[in-house]
C-alpha positions in Angstrom: 0.0 0.0 0.0 2.9 2.3 0.9 5.9 0.7 -0.8 9.3 1.4 0.9 11.6 -0.5 -1.5 10.7 1.8 -4.4 11.2 5.0 -2.5 14.3 7.1 -3.3 14.5 10.4 -1.4 15.3 13.5 -3.5 17.5 16.4 -2.4 14.6 18.8 -1.6 12.6 19.9 1.4 10.2 17.2 2.6 6.6 18.2 3.3 5.4 17.9 6.9 1.9 18.1 8.4 1.6 21.9 8.1 -2.2 21.9 7.8 -3.7 23.5 10.9 -6.5 20.9 10.8 -4.1 18.0 10.6 -1.9 19.4 13.3 -4.8 20.0 15.7 -6.5 16.7 14.9 -3.2 14.8 15.5 -2.5 16.5 18.7 -6.1 16.2 19.9 -6.1 12.5 19.2 -2.9 12.1 21.2 -4.3 14.0 24.2 -7.6 12.0 24.1 -5.7 8.7 23.9 -3.2 9.7 26.6 -5.8 11.0 29.0 -8.1 8.0 28.5 -5.2 5.6 28.8 -4.0 7.1 32.1 -7.5 7.1 33.6 -8.6 3.6 32.5 -5.2 2.0 33.2 -4.6 3.8 36.5 -5.5 0.7 38.6 -3.0 -1.4 36.6 -0.4 1.3 36.8 -0.8 1.4 40.6 -0.5 -2.4 40.9 2.6 -2.4 38.7 4.2 0.4 40.7 3.5 -1.6 43.9 4.9 -4.8 42.4 8.1 -3.0 41.4 8.5 -1.6 44.9 8.1 -5.0 46.4 10.3 -6.7 43.9 13.3 -4.4 44.4 14.3 -1.2 46.0 14.5 2.0 44.0 12.2 4.3 42.0 9.1 3.1 40.2 9.9 5.0 37.0 13.1 5.5 35.1 14.1 7.9 32.4 15.9 7.1 29.2 17.5 9.4 26.8 16.2 9.3 23.2 16.7 11.3 20.1 14.4 12.3 17.3 15.5 12.5 13.7 16.6 16.1 14.2 19.2 14.9 16.8 17.2 16.6 19.6 17.7 14.8 22.9 14.8 14.3 25.4 13.8 11.8 28.1 11.1 9.2 28.0 9.5 7.5 31.0 9.3 3.8 31.5 8.6 1.5 34.4 11.9 0.5 36.0 12.9 -3.1 35.0 16.5 -3.2 36.3 18.1 -3.1 39.7 18.3 0.5 40.8 22.0 0.2 41.8 23.0 -0.9 38.3 24.6 2.0 36.5 25.4 0.2 33.2 23.9 1.8 30.1 22.1 -0.2 27.4 24.0 -0.1 24.1 22.7 -0.6 20.6 23.9 -4.2 20.6 22.8 -5.2 24.0 19.9 -7.6 24.7 18.1 -6.2 27.7 16.3 -9.4 28.7 19.6 -11.3 28.9 21.3 -8.6 31.1 21.8 -9.9 34.7 20.6 -6.5 36.0 17.1 -7.0 34.7 14.8 -8.2 37.5 12.4 -11.1 37.1 9.5 -8.8 37.2 11.3 -6.6 34.7 11.6 -9.4 32.2 7.9 -9.9 32.3 7.2 -6.3 31.9 9.5 -5.9 29.0 8.3 -9.1 27.3 4.7 -7.9 27.5 5.5 -4.3 26.6 3.8 -3.1 29.8 6.9 -1.2 30.9 6.1 1.3 28.1 2.8 2.5 29.7 4.5 5.6 31.3 5.1 6.8 27.7 1.5 8.1 28.0 3.0 10.8 30.2 5.3 11.9 27.3 2.4 11.6 25.0 0.2 13.9 27.2 3.1 16.4 27.5 3.4 16.6 23.8 7.0 15.3 23.6 5.9 12.4 21.4 3.0 11.4 19.3 1.2 8.0 18.9 2.5 7.8 15.3 5.5 9.8 14.2 9.2 9.6 13.3 11.4 7.0 14.9 12.7 7.2 18.4 16.5 6.7 18.3 18.6 5.5 21.1 21.6 7.3 19.7 21.7 10.6 17.7 21.3 9.6 14.0 23.7 12.3 12.9 23.2 15.0 10.2 20.9 12.9 8.0 18.3 15.6 7.9 18.3 19.3 7.4 16.7 21.4 10.2 13.6 22.0 8.0 12.9 18.4 7.3 11.2 17.2 10.5 10.8 20.3 12.6 7.0 19.8 12.7 7.0 16.0 13.2 7.1 14.6 16.7 8.8 11.2 17.3 6.2 8.5 17.7 5.5 5.5 20.0 5.2 3.7 16.8 6.6 4.6 13.4 6.9 3.5 9.8 10.1 1.8 10.8 8.1 -0.5 13.1 5.8 -1.4 10.4 8.8 -2.5 8.4 10.2 -4.4 11.4 13.2 -2.3 11.8 13.7 -0.7 15.2 17.3 0.5 14.7 18.8 -2.0 17.2 19.9 -4.9 15.0 23.4 -6.4 15.1 24.4 -4.1 12.3 23.3 -0.9 14.0 24.7 1.5 11.4 22.7 -0.1 8.6 19.6 -0.5 10.8 19.7 3.2 11.7 20.1 4.1 8.1 17.0 2.1 7.2 15.1 3.9 10.0 16.1 7.2 8.6 14.9 6.2 5.1 11.6 5.2 6.8 11.4 8.6 8.4 12.0 10.4 5.2 9.3 8.4 3.5 6.9 9.1 6.4 7.4 12.8 6.2 7.1 13.1 2.5 4.0 10.9 2.4 2.4 12.2 5.6 -1.4 12.2 5.9 -3.9 11.3 8.6 -4.8 8.2 6.6 -1.1 7.2 6.5 -1.0 7.5 10.3 -4.1 5.4 10.7 -2.7 2.8 8.3 0.5 2.6 10.4 -1.5 2.4 13.6 -3.8 -0.4 12.4 -0.9 -2.4 10.8 1.0 -2.2 14.1 -2.0 -3.4 16.1 -2.6 -6.2 13.8 1.1 -7.3 13.8 1.4 -6.9 17.5 4.6 -4.9 17.1 5.5 -2.4 19.8 8.0 0.3 20.4 11.3 -0.9 21.8 
């Protein structure tokens, strides 16, 4: 429906969701989902918070540095899944579930994707969108001009997720390059219908942000 293999980015400014209606609808949709999610899932969030406190000492939430395609650094929230005293940083080639610092409860939370629920806070704050550009663990470099993605928030899910590429494969450089190509494609072909297509394909495939 939206072929990636045939796409070849051209050296020109990419179009972004500049329509006022599109911008307001997209942001409104994010706010409604984030608010409804936090309210409806509040009992589950409280239970998980209590379970984390019982499982190991330390804060309930942790913050991770992420980058958007414009190399802008910000922090996302997740449930803590590791021992609080462990200061090791996750690298592009590490496998979190296999790291000895991950708690038993943390393994369950990561496997189910429930540890991502606090991302609803980032969503409500407007730092991310439900669908957007890819969230990078390391700055992707100067792959974009400042005008390319200045109106596009990074997303909990992205076109890269639909293409089963999260930027964290064994060959990290090639994987990040493929994510960048997906972002370029997403921005040039942006529309509300494209967002909905990405969302529904992600739900059907069971793919989640990682």
